[in-house]
Legacy VTK file of the C-alpha trace (Angstrom):
# vtk DataFile Version 3.0
C-alpha trace
ASCII
DATASET POLYDATA
POINTS 119 float
67.582 120.395 47.666
70.581 119.943 50.002
70.153 119.031 53.634
70.786 121.403 56.523
72.031 120.679 60.002
69.878 121.846 62.924
71.437 122.938 66.217
70.136 122.473 69.745
69.243 126.150 70.055
66.667 125.927 67.273
65.261 122.545 68.286
64.903 123.450 71.950
63.411 126.874 71.255
60.903 125.443 68.789
59.833 122.738 71.233
59.778 124.824 74.426
57.157 127.568 74.295
58.689 129.530 77.162
62.026 129.923 75.381
62.663 133.520 74.338
63.528 132.380 70.788
60.429 130.188 70.370
58.755 132.517 67.854
61.960 132.678 65.792
62.674 128.937 65.860
59.196 127.608 65.123
59.105 128.840 61.488
62.376 127.024 60.813
60.925 123.652 61.808
57.680 124.452 60.002
59.681 125.350 56.889
61.459 122.007 57.073
58.100 120.240 57.487
56.537 121.999 54.485
59.639 121.600 52.269
60.109 125.371 52.037
63.471 124.672 53.683
65.825 121.738 53.109
65.405 118.444 54.911
67.285 118.508 58.190
69.957 116.432 59.852
70.079 116.277 63.635
73.272 114.912 65.134
72.686 112.419 67.915
74.654 114.716 70.254
72.339 117.611 69.382
69.293 115.431 69.950
70.670 114.401 73.358
71.264 118.043 74.342
67.771 118.982 73.221
66.070 116.111 75.031
68.042 116.776 78.213
67.075 120.451 78.106
63.431 119.630 77.526
63.441 117.116 80.371
64.906 119.741 82.713
62.623 122.607 81.677
59.417 120.972 80.435
59.485 117.470 81.929
60.011 113.924 80.759
56.687 113.646 78.915
57.452 116.712 76.793
60.893 115.334 76.017
59.503 111.945 74.959
56.837 113.669 72.858
59.531 115.647 71.044
61.592 112.497 70.461
58.521 110.779 69.007
57.877 113.722 66.679
61.476 113.697 65.467
61.342 109.960 64.767
58.010 110.230 62.923
59.071 113.153 60.721
60.434 111.882 57.405
62.168 115.223 56.753
64.266 115.016 59.930
67.210 112.620 59.877
69.140 111.714 63.025
72.749 110.866 62.223
75.978 110.062 64.058
79.569 111.025 63.447
81.850 108.579 61.691
85.087 107.670 63.461
86.959 110.101 61.191
84.511 112.929 61.884
84.744 112.221 65.620
88.541 112.480 65.430
88.162 115.782 63.583
85.710 117.006 66.234
88.163 116.204 69.021
90.857 118.166 67.220
88.548 121.135 66.689
87.493 121.056 70.337
91.100 121.106 71.492
91.957 123.921 69.082
89.031 126.303 69.711
88.463 127.399 73.309
85.021 128.829 72.591
83.642 125.628 71.032
81.538 123.300 73.077
82.226 119.688 72.199
78.868 119.494 70.427
79.764 122.591 68.387
82.994 120.879 67.354
80.982 117.810 66.333
78.661 119.967 64.243
81.547 121.638 62.416
83.273 118.294 61.827
80.056 116.751 60.475
79.456 119.692 58.161
83.012 119.470 56.836
82.866 115.709 56.285
79.409 115.762 54.676
79.894 118.960 52.693
76.881 120.649 54.273
76.627 124.400 53.929
73.507 125.141 55.961
73.087 125.256 59.724
70.001 126.391 61.605
LINES 1 120
119 0 1 2 3 4 5 6 7 8 9 10 11 12 13 14 15 16 17 18 19 20 21 22 23 24 25 26 27 28 29 30 31 32 33 34 35 36 37 38 39 40 41 42 43 44 45 46 47 48 49 50 51 52 53 54 55 56 57 58 59 60 61 62 63 64 65 66 67 68 69 70 71 72 73 74 75 76 77 78 79 80 81 82 83 84 85 86 87 88 89 90 91 92 93 94 95 96 97 98 99 100 101 102 103 104 105 106 107 108 109 110 111 112 113 114 115 116 117 118
């Protein structure tokens, strides 16, 4: 089964019970855990956004707990952009006003790795 990329919105909502999308996001992570959904890739930038959001809204302990769970989960893979993908991301960011830089990184990673799934 191919891998899928997971965005900050899903990770944060699944981890933070007060998020309005919590009930929608939780089944995605559970599906990854149970192999009903593909294994997931989390870009380091996405992980940083998620951890920063959790620290702000839920506290440092909750953020560290989430980091530990990500590292312990064999179906979640944290990855970084290559130099070529980073160059592509910078170009995408400059070209598309509505992209955040992390969004540009996600698109560049998906293009370089040939991924077709994003949660």
